[in-house]
Backbone as CSV, one residue per row, in Angstrom:
resi,resn,N_x,N_y,N_z,CA_x,CA_y,CA_z,C_x,C_y,C_z
1,UNK,0.706,-0.975,-0.007,0.043,0.017,-0.126,1.289,1.517,0.152
2,UNK,1.051,2.022,-0.791,1.290,3.108,-0.646,0.664,4.604,-0.132
3,UNK,1.417,5.485,0.408,1.213,6.683,1.010,1.083,7.505,-0.202
4,UNK,-0.363,8.338,0.495,-0.495,9.656,-0.215,0.612,10.537,-0.461
5,UNK,2.152,10.570,0.731,3.036,11.624,0.612,4.460,11.402,-0.539
6,UNK,3.974,10.429,-0.659,4.948,9.850,-1.364,5.366,10.524,-3.001
7,UNK,4.717,10.989,-3.598,4.701,11.541,-4.767,4.548,13.167,-4.421
8,UNK,4.408,13.803,-3.461,4.942,15.230,-2.809,6.223,15.126,-2.494
9,UNK,6.862,13.901,-1.996,8.064,14.181,-1.371,9.105,13.757,-2.251
10,UNK,9.910,14.298,-2.667,11.131,14.339,-3.492,12.299,13.326,-3.189
11,UNK,12.064,13.297,-1.393,12.961,12.766,-0.273,12.882,11.576,-0.385
12,UNK,11.650,11.379,-0.765,11.147,9.635,-0.590,12.180,8.586,-0.733
13,UNK,12.810,8.524,-0.115,13.806,6.972,-0.662,14.427,6.252,0.452
14,UNK,14.851,5.346,0.641,15.227,4.509,2.015,16.478,4.719,2.561
15,UNK,17.088,5.449,1.773,18.794,6.106,2.325,18.816,7.377,2.453
16,UNK,17.343,8.189,2.385,17.503,9.445,2.924,16.532,9.434,4.255
17,UNK,17.140,10.516,4.752,16.003,10.572,5.971,15.243,12.017,5.989
18,UNK,13.237,11.587,5.837,12.634,12.089,5.890,12.694,12.993,6.650
19,UNK,13.139,13.140,7.794,12.672,14.067,8.652,13.928,15.099,9.200
20,UNK,14.834,15.066,8.224,16.088,15.811,8.325,15.801,17.134,7.598
21,UNK,16.376,18.057,7.760,16.523,19.431,7.384,17.050,19.756,5.755
22,UNK,15.881,20.363,4.945,16.248,20.078,3.509,17.640,20.600,3.485
23,UNK,18.347,21.624,3.936,19.510,22.776,3.849,20.723,21.218,3.646
24,UNK,20.642,19.935,4.541,21.061,18.853,4.314,21.173,18.349,3.189
25,UNK,20.798,18.362,2.433,20.569,17.865,0.770,21.193,18.861,-0.320
26,UNK,21.449,19.859,0.375,22.185,20.649,-0.956,23.434,20.039,-0.999
27,UNK,24.016,20.920,-1.832,25.838,20.574,-2.286,26.564,20.518,-1.491
28,UNK,27.521,19.640,-1.038,28.190,18.909,0.074,29.502,19.981,0.051
29,UNK,29.685,21.043,1.026,30.898,21.568,0.867,32.256,21.116,0.167
30,UNK,32.812,21.958,-0.652,34.186,21.471,-1.336,35.161,20.952,0.052
31,UNK,36.044,20.073,-0.553,36.748,19.702,0.753,38.433,20.712,0.321
32,UNK,38.727,20.552,1.404,39.970,21.732,1.423,40.945,20.753,0.978
33,UNK,42.063,21.026,-0.088,43.173,20.308,-0.490,44.016,19.753,0.828
34,UNK,44.320,18.417,0.705,45.197,18.201,2.260,47.038,18.516,1.626
35,UNK,47.707,18.512,2.149,49.041,19.224,2.244,49.660,17.414,2.072
36,UNK,50.453,17.227,1.328,50.885,15.675,1.368,52.173,15.776,2.649
37,UNK,52.380,14.658,2.652,52.789,14.412,4.551,54.636,14.826,3.671
38,UNK,55.051,14.969,2.935,56.272,15.188,2.613,56.786,17.107,2.595
39,UNK,55.325,17.420,2.120,55.326,19.094,2.500,55.415,19.275,4.043
40,UNK,54.839,18.472,4.681,54.388,19.157,6.068,55.904,18.965,6.808
41,UNK,56.333,17.511,5.939,57.574,17.313,6.819,58.766,18.640,6.786
42,UNK,58.671,18.979,5.391,59.690,19.833,4.964,59.766,20.939,5.749
43,UNK,58.240,21.327,5.907,57.987,22.479,6.039,58.381,22.677,7.800
44,UNK,57.736,21.655,8.477,58.361,21.817,9.552,59.839,21.690,9.771
45,UNK,60.432,21.516,9.203,62.277,21.276,9.151,62.352,22.335,8.726
46,UNK,61.801,23.479,8.026,62.146,24.533,7.887,61.666,25.529,8.775
47,UNK,60.944,25.242,9.265,60.186,26.236,10.636,60.862,25.357,11.950
48,UNK,61.609,24.999,11.952,62.649,23.882,13.338,63.851,24.648,13.215
49,UNK,64.673,24.816,12.019,65.703,25.654,11.184,65.683,27.002,11.960
50,UNK,64.500,27.553,11.316,64.401,29.121,11.229,64.595,29.354,12.790
51,UNK,63.657,28.438,13.929,63.292,28.258,14.968,64.546,28.542,15.972
52,UNK,65.212,27.693,15.409,67.031,27.748,15.934,67.775,28.782,15.880
53,UNK,67.652,29.775,14.563,68.098,30.517,14.061,68.041,32.117,14.937
54,UNK,66.464,32.134,14.928,65.631,32.837,15.950,66.517,32.954,17.516
55,UNK,66.448,31.601,18.030,66.955,31.848,19.485,68.712,32.466,19.138
56,UNK,69.009,31.711,18.296,70.288,32.069,18.688,70.717,33.768,18.134
57,UNK,69.755,34.310,17.361,69.726,35.814,16.776,69.300,36.400,17.952
58,UNK,68.262,36.001,18.702,67.882,37.286,19.698,68.688,36.812,20.947
59,UNK,68.624,35.427,20.795,70.420,35.986,22.163,71.673,36.771,21.769
60,UNK,72.499,37.061,20.870,73.360,37.873,20.337,73.058,38.884,20.108
61,UNK,71.463,39.245,19.761,70.947,41.011,19.553,71.254,41.601,21.256
62,UNK,70.715,40.674,21.984,70.431,40.856,23.839,72.076,41.374,23.765
63,UNK,73.041,40.534,23.587,74.096,40.005,23.875,75.365,41.294,23.210
64,UNK,74.427,41.964,22.080,75.628,42.798,21.485,75.609,44.362,21.866
65,UNK,73.952,44.776,22.893,74.093,45.315,23.883,75.455,45.870,25.018
66,UNK,76.488,44.905,25.411,76.859,44.856,26.298,78.521,45.298,26.486
67,UNK,78.962,45.171,26.540,80.706,45.214,26.834,81.303,44.404,26.213
68,UNK,82.443,44.353,25.263,83.105,43.114,24.500,84.053,42.489,25.842
69,UNK,83.670,41.216,25.446,84.353,40.218,26.340,85.409,39.939,25.583
70,UNK,86.709,40.248,25.482,87.935,40.117,24.975,88.884,39.120,25.187
71,UNK,89.305,38.151,25.143,90.149,37.143,25.952,91.628,37.801,25.264
72,UNK,92.767,38.161,26.505,93.863,38.715,25.807,95.224,37.298,25.342
73,UNK,94.084,35.826,25.761,95.395,34.685,25.506,94.510,34.516,23.907
74,UNK,93.602,34.735,22.832,93.531,34.291,22.085,93.870,34.738,20.735
75,UNK,93.711,34.581,19.784,94.471,35.056,18.682,93.912,36.353,18.556
76,UNK,94.717,37.366,17.473,94.213,38.400,17.372,92.609,38.359,16.418
77,UNK,92.622,37.163,15.037,91.000,37.036,14.882,90.273,36.747,15.607
78,UNK,90.243,36.210,16.362,89.222,35.630,17.417,88.986,36.946,18.282
79,UNK,90.015,37.654,18.732,89.651,39.006,19.462,89.297,40.551,18.605
80,UNK,89.299,39.899,17.282,88.510,40.808,16.855,87.210,40.640,16.123
81,UNK,87.211,39.592,16.010,85.647,38.899,16.332,84.730,38.866,17.750
82,UNK,85.132,39.078,18.382,84.832,39.430,19.950,84.615,40.720,20.017
83,UNK,85.440,41.703,19.613,85.349,43.353,19.777,83.781,43.416,18.712
84,UNK,83.867,43.163,17.574,82.874,42.897,16.457,80.982,42.683,17.096
85,UNK,81.722,41.561,18.087,79.827,40.854,18.787,79.384,42.352,19.084
86,UNK,79.292,43.338,19.361,78.943,44.013,20.193,78.850,45.338,19.423
87,UNK,77.877,46.430,20.053,77.870,47.432,19.353,76.765,47.989,18.077
88,UNK,76.659,49.094,17.796,75.230,49.327,17.115,75.735,48.784,15.537
89,UNK,76.434,48.226,15.405,76.716,47.147,13.925,75.662,45.903,14.242
90,UNK,76.510,45.323,15.110,76.002,44.179,15.573,74.777,44.535,15.924
91,UNK,74.062,44.903,16.628,72.865,44.762,17.500,71.911,44.922,15.841
92,UNK,72.310,45.813,14.792,71.542,45.830,13.549,71.842,44.371,13.072
93,UNK,72.545,44.208,12.871,72.900,42.964,11.865,71.895,41.866,12.522
94,UNK,72.363,41.637,14.081,71.388,40.652,14.783,69.650,41.087,14.603
95,UNK,69.671,42.356,14.589,68.185,42.532,14.392,67.482,41.945,12.827
96,UNK,68.466,42.245,12.539,67.958,41.822,10.844,68.305,40.273,10.736
97,UNK,68.577,39.368,11.363,68.855,37.651,10.984,67.588,37.830,11.796
98,UNK,67.119,38.119,13.215,65.739,38.116,13.682,64.393,38.109,13.061
99,UNK,64.497,39.395,12.353,63.440,39.951,11.286,63.386,38.138,10.428
100,UNK,64.699,37.747,9.890,64.890,36.899,8.793,64.109,35.744,9.473
101,UNK,64.619,35.241,10.234,64.044,33.828,10.832,62.422,34.211,11.288
102,UNK,62.304,34.858,11.380,60.570,35.259,11.709,59.994,34.846,10.378
103,UNK,60.540,35.831,9.302,59.581,35.553,8.000,59.944,34.324,7.358
104,UNK,61.191,33.408,7.500,61.154,32.073,7.094,60.381,31.280,7.988
105,UNK,60.037,31.473,9.210,59.097,30.770,9.980,57.220,31.161,9.209
106,UNK,57.144,31.963,8.956,56.183,32.654,8.316,55.903,32.434,6.896
107,UNK,57.084,32.062,6.360,57.079,30.905,4.913,56.495,29.852,5.153
108,UNK,57.072,28.818,6.100,56.900,27.785,6.522,55.223,27.976,6.467
109,UNK,54.648,28.208,7.223,53.546,28.492,7.986,52.768,28.337,7.025
110,UNK,52.972,29.381,5.832,52.334,29.556,4.687,52.449,28.140,3.886
111,UNK,53.444,27.646,3.864,53.981,26.112,3.140,52.622,24.792,3.806
112,UNK,52.636,24.978,4.874,52.013,23.923,5.579,50.400,24.228,5.342
113,UNK,50.087,25.796,5.392,48.545,25.814,5.508,48.165,26.091,3.414
114,UNK,49.235,25.643,2.524,49.224,26.104,0.982,48.761,27.168,0.524
115,UNK,49.061,27.760,0.914,48.440,29.461,0.887,49.456,29.984,-0.138
116,UNK,50.767,29.980,-0.196,51.495,30.562,-0.863,52.565,29.906,-1.299
117,UNK,52.878,29.297,-2.782,53.802,28.449,-3.231,54.889,29.804,-3.295
118,UNK,54.588,30.529,-3.800,56.097,31.687,-3.765,56.943,32.017,-2.337
119,UNK,55.979,32.496,-1.404,56.551,32.391,-0.261,57.245,31.472,0.361
120,UNK,56.576,30.287,0.107,57.460,28.697,0.333,58.909,28.626,-0.256
121,UNK,58.837,28.942,-1.446,60.114,28.400,-2.143,60.841,29.858,-1.517
122,UNK,60.276,30.818,-1.714,61.618,32.307,-1.455,62.016,31.739,0.467
123,UNK,61.365,31.133,1.300,61.648,31.102,2.610,62.699,29.685,2.277
124,UNK,62.447,28.559,1.843,63.511,27.684,1.427,64.717,28.326,0.837
125,UNK,64.630,29.013,-0.001,65.813,30.016,-0.432,66.659,30.676,0.520
126,UNK,65.886,31.446,1.312,66.375,32.090,2.735,67.077,31.311,3.305
127,UNK,66.577,30.338,3.552,67.134,29.067,4.848,68.168,28.794,4.573
128,UNK,68.551,28.675,3.062,69.669,28.392,2.658,70.723,29.591,2.581
129,UNK,70.569,30.694,2.527,71.538,31.844,2.622,71.214,32.803,3.902
130,UNK,71.028,31.482,5.055,70.859,32.504,6.096,72.547,32.429,6.966
131,UNK,73.010,33.468,7.092,74.714,33.250,7.406,74.357,33.455,9.229
132,UNK,73.510,34.187,9.195,73.694,34.597,10.649,73.792,32.990,11.823
133,UNK,74.684,33.076,12.566,75.078,32.229,13.438,75.247,30.777,13.166
134,UNK,75.502,30.910,11.841,75.757,29.634,11.210,74.930,29.050,10.864
135,UNK,73.666,29.154,10.704,72.456,28.629,10.410,72.000,27.757,9.345
136,UNK,73.294,28.496,8.314,73.347,28.338,6.703,73.711,27.133,6.887
137,UNK,74.436,26.045,7.733,74.996,24.536,8.224,73.944,23.771,8.087
138,UNK,72.858,24.120,8.669,71.326,23.451,8.405,70.305,24.069,7.195
139,UNK,70.673,25.225,7.298,69.665,25.809,6.282,69.775,24.955,5.050
140,UNK,70.942,24.711,4.890,71.307,24.006,3.016,70.501,23.098,2.696
141,UNK,70.701,22.171,3.593,69.768,21.107,3.461,68.378,20.859,3.100
142,UNK,67.874,21.503,4.668,66.359,21.818,4.632,66.021,22.705,3.935
143,UNK,66.718,23.830,3.116,66.156,24.500,1.785,66.006,23.702,0.845
144,UNK,67.274,22.745,0.423,67.300,22.138,-0.948,66.095,21.228,-0.883
145,UNK,65.994,20.371,0.504,65.081,19.246,0.653,63.253,20.128,0.211
146,UNK,63.299,21.140,0.854,61.991,21.557,0.939,61.853,22.216,-0.496
147,UNK,62.661,22.789,-1.212,62.640,23.271,-2.898,62.009,21.893,-3.356
148,UNK,63.101,20.618,-3.087,62.692,19.457,-4.040,61.244,19.294,-3.930
149,UNK,60.907,19.448,-2.916,59.082,18.945,-2.444,58.397,19.902,-3.303
150,UNK,58.796,21.234,-3.055,57.839,22.002,-3.728,58.081,22.179,-4.779
151,UNK,58.938,21.963,-5.541,58.983,21.469,-7.124,58.414,20.407,-8.054
152,UNK,58.431,19.879,-6.788,57.313,18.317,-7.598,56.219,18.509,-8.374
153,UNK,55.529,18.190,-9.153,54.526,18.391,-10.328,53.198,18.477,-9.298
154,UNK,53.035,17.630,-8.449,52.205,16.786,-7.547,51.355,18.540,-6.221
155,UNK,52.979,18.898,-6.281,53.148,19.729,-5.134,52.493,21.148,-5.816
156,UNK,52.521,21.195,-7.120,52.345,22.470,-7.641,51.107,22.337,-8.151
157,UNK,50.612,21.190,-8.741,49.194,21.233,-8.344,47.894,21.033,-7.690
158,UNK,48.558,21.182,-6.353,47.778,21.237,-4.664,47.774,23.128,-4.436
159,UNK,48.774,23.214,-4.589,49.253,25.304,-4.460,48.062,25.675,-5.733
160,UNK,48.373,25.267,-6.630,46.889,25.761,-7.951,45.639,25.559,-7.341
161,UNK,45.265,23.916,-7.306,44.026,24.228,-6.743,43.429,24.198,-5.734
162,UNK,44.528,24.824,-4.947,43.797,25.654,-3.528,43.525,27.355,-3.751
163,UNK,44.615,27.615,-4.595,44.572,29.080,-5.069,43.020,29.190,-6.306
164,UNK,43.114,28.210,-6.610,41.290,28.496,-7.631,40.516,28.374,-6.794
165,UNK,40.398,27.759,-5.585,39.468,27.642,-5.067,39.241,28.731,-4.126
166,UNK,40.266,29.005,-3.749,39.509,30.619,-2.811,39.764,31.741,-3.146
């Protein structure tokens, strides 16, 4: 026996809840692209290297306001480095390296969120040339790795898809 409501109800089927709100039957929201694990790992490594660089740069920035601690028994080149570690030039340089490391961290965040491929590439390159506090020792391999991940056709496609959705 059929119900008189079957012909009126367009949602009358066994798999659809007739008591659910009609809004639930609209179009499903588009799924946001997910970053591949290699991209997330490369971005995290980039942010970790920049975080270490930031910590060292902040320490050196604070140290640059003090008096130079010159070891009289050290070789002349070491004494020159010790003299150059304080003063307005050292303060400006260390402040610049603080800003550089903050920018690299922001680029890593953009990389994880799939928001700006260009910033992610820029952060990778800057990590490789970040000479402050010898962070380029870690930054070169991490920057090369993140560049290799970013240049992958799959990753470029994901960034393009996210850009076209937004």
